[in-house]
C-alpha positions as semicolon CSV with decimal commas, in nm:
position;residue;x (nm);y (nm);z (nm)
1;M;4,069;-1,062;-4,090
2;L;3,972;-1,371;-4,290
3;M;3,612;-1,357;-4,166
4;R;3,571;-0,988;-4,243
5;C;3,710;-1,018;-4,594
6;F;3,542;-1,346;-4,682
7;I;3,191;-1,236;-4,585
8;A;3,250;-0,921;-4,789
9;L;3,200;-1,135;-5,100
10;S;2,826;-1,106;-5,049
11;L;2,761;-0,764;-5,210
12;S;2,861;-0,584;-5,529
13;L;2,883;-0,242;-5,698
14;T;3,021;-0,155;-6,042
15;L;3,205;0,176;-6,067
16;L;3,389;0,199;-6,400
17;P;3,251;0,104;-6,742
18;I;3,512;-0,093;-6,934
19;A;3,507;0,158;-7,220
20;A;3,602;0,442;-6,982
21;M;3,980;0,380;-7,014
22;A;4,118;0,560;-7,319
23;E;4,463;0,401;-7,274
24;P;4,569;0,080;-7,100
25;A;4,642;0,129;-6,732
26;K;5,015;0,142;-6,654
27;R;5,008;0,236;-6,283
28;I;4,759;0,030;-6,088
29;I;4,665;0,020;-5,723
30;A;4,489;-0,307;-5,639
31;L;4,298;-0,289;-5,312
32;S;4,236;-0,660;-5,253
33;P;4,440;-0,982;-5,256
34;H;4,214;-1,135;-5,520
35;A;4,256;-0,837;-5,756
36;V;4,633;-0,867;-5,725
37;E;4,613;-1,237;-5,817
38;M;4,392;-1,165;-6,116
39;L;4,623;-0,896;-6,248
40;Y;4,925;-1,126;-6,224
41;A;4,729;-1,404;-6,393
42;I;4,680;-1,188;-6,703
43;G;5,036;-1,054;-6,714
44;A;4,961;-0,713;-6,560
45;G;5,130;-0,770;-6,225
46;E;5,427;-0,547;-6,300
47;A;5,192;-0,250;-6,337
48;I;5,079;-0,275;-5,972
49;V;5,237;0,005;-5,767
50;A;5,054;-0,063;-5,439
51;A;4,822;-0,319;-5,284
52;T;4,674;-0,408;-4,946
53;D;4,754;-0,642;-4,659
54;Y;4,752;-1,017;-4,736
55;A;4,822;-0,966;-5,108
56;D;5,068;-1,254;-5,105
57;Y;5,024;-1,447;-5,430
58;P;5,215;-1,499;-5,648
59;E;5,548;-1,467;-5,466
60;A;5,629;-1,143;-5,649
61;A;5,319;-0,984;-5,495
62;K;5,482;-0,990;-5,152
63;K;5,719;-0,716;-5,269
64;I;5,437;-0,473;-5,352
65;P;5,398;-0,197;-5,090
66;S;5,079;-0,219;-4,883
67;I;4,881;0,099;-4,833
68;G;4,607;-0,038;-4,609
69;G;4,353;-0,310;-4,553
70;Y;4,000;-0,371;-4,428
71;Y;4,061;-0,100;-4,162
72;G;4,116;0,167;-4,425
73;I;4,333;0,298;-4,709
74;Q;4,608;0,559;-4,687
75;I;4,456;0,813;-4,923
76;E;4,766;1,033;-4,909
77;R;4,973;0,742;-5,048
78;V;4,728;0,705;-5,335
79;L;4,775;1,072;-5,415
80;E;5,153;1,032;-5,407
81;L;5,148;0,727;-5,634
82;N;4,905;0,889;-5,879
83;P;4,766;0,569;-6,035
84;D;4,574;0,568;-6,363
85;L;4,353;0,285;-6,230
86;V;4,245;0,181;-5,881
87;V;4,091;-0,166;-5,854
88;V;3,866;-0,145;-5,548
89;W;3,681;-0,413;-5,355
90;D;3,349;-0,248;-5,279
91;T;3,267;-0,471;-4,983
92;G;3,623;-0,526;-4,859
93;N;3,728;-0,160;-4,864
94;K;3,564;0,110;-4,657
95;A;3,282;0,283;-4,844
96;E;3,412;0,624;-4,737
97;D;3,754;0,545;-4,885
98;I;3,601;0,440;-5,216
99;N;3,384;0,752;-5,223
100;Q;3,684;0,973;-5,149
101;L;3,891;0,814;-5,424
102;K;3,604;0,868;-5,663
103;S;3,563;1,231;-5,558
104;L;3,936;1,288;-5,613
105;G;3,890;1,189;-5,975
106;F;4,067;0,852;-5,981
107;K;3,941;0,592;-6,224
108;L;3,797;0,303;-6,026
109;Y;3,708;-0,050;-6,123
110;S;3,524;-0,267;-5,873
111;S;3,644;-0,625;-5,857
112;S;3,390;-0,815;-5,648
113;P;3,305;-1,148;-5,815
114;Q;2,984;-1,296;-5,679
115;T;2,985;-1,627;-5,865
116;L;3,246;-1,868;-5,992
117;E;3,152;-1,761;-6,344
118;D;3,214;-1,396;-6,254
119;V;3,584;-1,468;-6,211
120;A;3,624;-1,528;-6,586
121;K;3,417;-1,220;-6,669
122;E;3,631;-0,994;-6,450
123;I;3,953;-1,141;-6,588
124;E;3,839;-1,039;-6,937
125;E;3,742;-0,691;-6,817
126;L;4,077;-0,639;-6,643
127;G;4,244;-0,754;-6,963
128;Q;4,069;-0,476;-7,152
129;L;4,158;-0,215;-6,890
130;T;4,527;-0,311;-6,884
131;G;4,589;-0,392;-7,249
132;H;4,645;-0,763;-7,179
133;V;4,342;-0,874;-7,377
134;E;4,484;-1,183;-7,547
135;L;4,624;-1,348;-7,235
136;A;4,321;-1,249;-7,027
137;N;4,085;-1,405;-7,280
138;Q;4,291;-1,725;-7,281
139;V;4,294;-1,743;-6,900
140;A;3,917;-1,685;-6,892
141;T;3,854;-1,949;-7,160
142;D;4,067;-2,207;-6,979
143;Y;3,893;-2,125;-6,651
144;R;3,543;-2,165;-6,797
145;R;3,641;-2,493;-6,965
146;E;3,780;-2,640;-6,643
147;L;3,483;-2,522;-6,435
148;L;3,244;-2,687;-6,681
149;R;3,451;-3,006;-6,672
150;L;3,432;-3,017;-6,293
151;R;3,056;-2,959;-6,298
152;N;3,002;-3,238;-6,548
153;E;3,241;-3,478;-6,376
154;N;3,056;-3,451;-6,044
155;A;2,696;-3,404;-6,156
156;A;2,597;-3,772;-6,142
157;K;2,777;-3,859;-5,820
158;S;2,600;-3,926;-5,489
159;E;2,533;-3,627;-5,264
160;P;2,706;-3,656;-4,924
161;K;2,589;-3,431;-4,642
162;V;2,846;-3,157;-4,580
163;F;2,910;-2,920;-4,291
164;Y;3,149;-2,637;-4,375
165;Q;3,315;-2,489;-4,066
166;L;3,383;-2,131;-4,166
167;W;3,496;-2,044;-3,814
168;S;3,496;-2,210;-3,473
169;T;3,442;-1,932;-3,218
170;P;3,168;-1,845;-3,274
171;L;3,079;-2,151;-3,479
172;M;2,987;-2,027;-3,825
173;T;2,901;-2,193;-4,154
174;V;2,769;-2,109;-4,502
175;A;2,427;-2,118;-4,667
176;K;2,271;-2,105;-5,011
177;N;2,395;-1,768;-5,140
178;S;2,751;-1,798;-5,013
179;W;3,069;-1,834;-5,216
180;I;3,153;-2,169;-5,056
181;Q;2,807;-2,307;-5,138
182;Q;2,884;-2,257;-5,506
183;I;3,193;-2,475;-5,463
184;I;3,001;-2,742;-5,271
185;G;2,739;-2,732;-5,547
186;V;2,995;-2,799;-5,822
187;C;3,109;-3,104;-5,625
188;H;2,749;-3,222;-5,579
189;G;2,753;-3,210;-5,202
190;K;2,449;-3,140;-4,983
191;N;2,512;-2,848;-4,750
192;V;2,334;-2,929;-4,423
193;F;2,270;-2,558;-4,358
194;Y;2,178;-2,466;-4,715
195;D;1,843;-2,316;-4,611
196;A;1,972;-2,108;-4,318
197;A;1,826;-1,759;-4,288
198;S;2,157;-1,578;-4,357
199;D;2,438;-1,658;-4,596
200;Y;2,696;-1,695;-4,318
201;P;2,496;-1,812;-4,016
202;Q;2,616;-1,868;-3,664
203;V;2,512;-2,216;-3,549
204;S;2,540;-2,425;-3,234
205;L;2,708;-2,760;-3,182
206;E;2,362;-2,900;-3,117
207;N;2,252;-2,778;-3,461
208;V;2,541;-2,963;-3,623
209;L;2,472;-3,280;-3,424
210;L;2,113;-3,281;-3,546
211;T;2,219;-3,264;-3,913
212;L;2,457;-3,565;-3,892
213;P;2,699;-3,451;-4,167
214;E;2,898;-3,715;-4,351
215;V;3,182;-3,473;-4,425
216;I;3,316;-3,181;-4,222
217;L;3,528;-2,929;-4,411
218;Q;3,736;-2,668;-4,231
219;S;3,948;-2,380;-4,354
220;E;4,294;-2,471;-4,232
221;E;4,371;-2,170;-4,011
222;E;4,507;-2,297;-3,680
223;G;4,253;-2,102;-3,474
224;N;3,966;-2,252;-3,669
225;V;4,088;-2,612;-3,662
226;K;4,182;-2,613;-3,293
227;G;3,866;-2,431;-3,189
228;I;3,655;-2,748;-3,184
229;D;3,762;-3,105;-3,115
230;W;3,508;-3,297;-3,321
231;R;3,642;-3,630;-3,192
232;K;3,416;-3,589;-2,887
233;W;3,104;-3,644;-3,099
234;T;3,143;-3,990;-3,250
235;E;2,773;-4,005;-3,333
236;I;2,846;-3,771;-3,625
237;P;2,914;-3,985;-3,936
238;A;3,197;-3,754;-4,046
239;V;3,369;-3,809;-3,712
240;K;3,301;-4,182;-3,693
241;N;3,435;-4,241;-4,044
242;Q;3,719;-3,987;-4,018
243;H;3,594;-3,761;-4,295
244;I;3,709;-3,429;-4,150
245;Y;3,930;-3,234;-4,386
246;Q;4,129;-2,911;-4,356
247;L;4,156;-2,714;-4,678
248;N;4,359;-2,414;-4,795
249;A;4,158;-2,103;-4,711
250;D;4,306;-1,890;-4,990
251;L;4,200;-2,143;-5,255
252;L;3,848;-2,160;-5,111
253;H;3,785;-1,798;-5,020
254;R;3,958;-1,593;-5,290
255;A;3,770;-1,528;-5,612
256;T;4,058;-1,592;-5,852
257;P;4,155;-1,851;-6,114
258;R;4,304;-2,055;-5,828
259;A;3,950;-2,101;-5,695
260;L;3,931;-2,404;-5,924
261;L;4,204;-2,566;-5,714
262;G;3,977;-2,511;-5,416
263;V;3,689;-2,674;-5,605
264;K;3,908;-2,975;-5,680
265;A;4,012;-3,002;-5,315
266;V;3,649;-3,003;-5,200
267;C;3,550;-3,257;-5,466
268;D;3,837;-3,484;-5,366
269;A;3,728;-3,467;-5,002
270;L;3,368;-3,553;-5,087
271;D;3,481;-3,841;-5,308
272;K;3,649;-3,999;-5,006
273;A;3,315;-4,007;-4,825
274;R;3,114;-4,150;-5,116
């Protein structure tokens, strides 16, 4: 599930111009965990009448009924709930579901941030759509200020070689156009697979050994962490110097204001190896 949804960050499609809402949305269906987080962040959480699987932050979001996930959306439930706004995830929801919702006349907004900066932009747009403009603008301003601070704070630091273990079986990592690469870039790390042919390439253990990373970062899912015992390869600097770190996947992989906590976690890990 994590892999399917995370790699879905790589494409985008805009469906609803911001000016298309005559009145603020009062009944919202949010079809991604990150959209749910954004709506709560701007004070619009109480307007959400349905969401999808894994929409679990903040705590109140766990009480929202789920009407589907990456495998599909229950269109009949959407009809029953009759929302005035559906926040879709164009690469995390099925294209046929999005097309059907559009054909049924529902107002759709696509929340699919591609860059760290896009998070602030979408927060402002959701603020306009829901009538929470003032708080949304403040959240976006604070987010941009903190992102800039983190960029400036790390810009002059040394550049440790980083391997990001996206998944263990098969062994996968991230490259130059990925979401995680943006985070590594803020922290001034050097991604050892930056120039890979795809954004989320499958690599071999031999490939990793050849790059000699100084830091290995892993999303903390048990299946990912236990999939490879890096202690067997002491020739890797990250192994020899014990710079292997497990990080919260939600903070790293969800395009929300909390992404900055993920940036801080990565920067802190790289600082330990400098």
